[in-house]
C-alpha positions in Angstrom: 5.7 -0.6 -9.4 8.1 2.2 -8.5 11.6 1.7 -10.0 13.7 0.9 -7.0 17.0 1.2 -8.9 16.2 4.8 -10.0 15.1 5.6 -6.5 18.3 4.2 -5.0 20.4 6.2 -7.5 18.9 9.5 -6.2 20.8 11.6 -3.8 20.0 11.4 -0.1 17.7 14.4 -0.1 15.6 13.1 -3.0 15.5 9.6 -1.4 14.4 11.1 1.9 11.8 13.3 0.2 10.2 10.2 -1.4 10.5 7.7 1.4 10.8 9.8 4.6 14.0 8.2 5.7 17.7 8.5 4.9 19.4 6.0 2.6 21.5 4.8 5.5 18.4 3.9 7.5 17.0 2.1 4.4 20.1 0.0 4.2 20.0 -0.8 7.9 16.4 -1.9 7.5 17.5 -4.1 4.6 20.3 -5.6 6.7 17.9 -6.5 9.5 15.5 -8.1 7.0 18.4 -10.1 5.4 19.5 -11.3 8.8 15.9 -12.3 9.6 15.6 -14.2 6.3 18.9 -16.0 7.0 17.7 -17.2 10.4 14.4 -18.6 9.1 14.1 -22.3 9.6 11.0 -22.9 7.5 11.0 -22.2 3.9 7.8 -21.2 2.1 6.8 -19.7 -1.1 9.1 -16.8 -1.8 7.6 -13.3 -2.0 6.9 -11.8 -5.4 8.7 -8.7 -4.2 12.4 -8.3 -3.3 13.4 -7.1 0.1 13.9 -3.6 -1.2 10.5 -3.5 -2.7 8.9 -4.8 0.5 10.6 -2.1 2.5 9.5 0.5 0.0 6.0 -0.8 0.1 5.9 -0.4 3.9 7.5 3.0 3.7 4.9 4.1 1.1 2.1 2.9 3.4 3.5 4.7 6.4 4.5 7.9 4.6 1.6 8.5 2.3 -1.4 6.9 4.1 -2.6 5.5 0.8 -5.1 2.7 0.8 -3.8 -0.9 0.5 -5.7 -1.2 -2.7 -3.8 1.6 -4.4 -0.4 0.5 -3.0 -1.0 -3.1 -4.0 -2.0 -2.0 -7.5 1.3 -0.1 -7.8 3.3 -3.0 -6.7 1.4 -5.6 -8.7 0.2 -7.8 -5.7 -3.1 -8.4 -3.9 -4.3 -6.2 -1.0 -4.0 -9.0 1.5 -0.4 -9.6 0.5 0.4 -5.9 0.9 -1.2 -6.0 4.3 0.8 -9.1 5.4 4.1 -7.6 4.1 3.5 -4.3 6.0 2.7 -6.2 9.2 5.7 -8.5 8.8 8.1 -5.7 8.1 6.8 -3.7 11.1 7.2 -6.7 13.4 10.7 -7.6 12.2 11.9 -4.0 12.5 10.4 -3.5 16.0 11.7 -6.8 17.3 15.2 -6.0 16.0 15.5 -3.3 18.6 17.4 -1.0 16.2 14.4 1.0 15.2 11.6 2.5 17.2 8.3 3.4 15.6 6.5 6.3 17.3 4.1 5.3 20.0 0.7 6.8 20.5 1.0 7.1 24.3 4.1 7.8 26.4 5.5 4.5 27.8 5.9 6.1 31.2 4.5 9.1 33.0 6.9 11.6 34.4 6.2 12.7 37.9 7.1 16.4 37.2 4.3 16.8 34.6 1.3 18.7 35.7 -1.6 17.1 33.9 -4.8 19.2 33.4 -7.9 17.3 32.3 -11.1 18.7 30.8 -14.0 16.4 30.8 -16.9 17.3 28.4 -20.3 15.8 29.1 -21.5 14.9 25.6 -24.4 12.7 26.6 -27.7 13.1 24.9 -30.5 14.9 26.6 -34.2 14.5 25.7 -35.8 17.2 23.5 -39.0 18.7 24.7 -41.7 18.0 22.2 -45.4 18.6 22.4 -47.4 15.6 23.6 -49.5 13.8 21.1 -53.0 13.3 22.3 -55.9 11.5 20.8 -57.7 14.8 20.1 -54.9 16.4 18.1 -54.1 13.2 16.0 -57.6 11.9 15.3 -58.7 12.7 11.7 -62.0 14.4 11.1 -64.9 12.1 10.3 -66.3 12.1 6.8 -69.9 12.7 7.7 -68.9 15.9 9.6 -67.3 17.5 6.6 -69.6 19.5 4.2 
């Protein structure tokens, strides 16, 4: 598991280089998660990871595109737990409204954009092959061979 205390002791440039975000953004994320944890009505089994470690786990996944197996091994948890943590962190941060994750498609289409579309027909076409007839595929008879 990465040493979170050493990571937080680094200057902002080193922290950003490792995580992809500024320390202030990290602390804002932590505040949002702490508020969410305080508002929870049901208690369950506490996570094996601290809030900082959970945020770092999600940031590692987003930044490095490593497999959940490798990330979970580094943090000492199971793959499914890592997946649940990442999904939960994403949902909480998105629903807070304070953070926006990049979207794949624009949410609205501007009227002044001139869209050009190229459509490529990539359907399969039959290949011309010689026809198999009985004469070409029938084996020679044994009594006709010398």
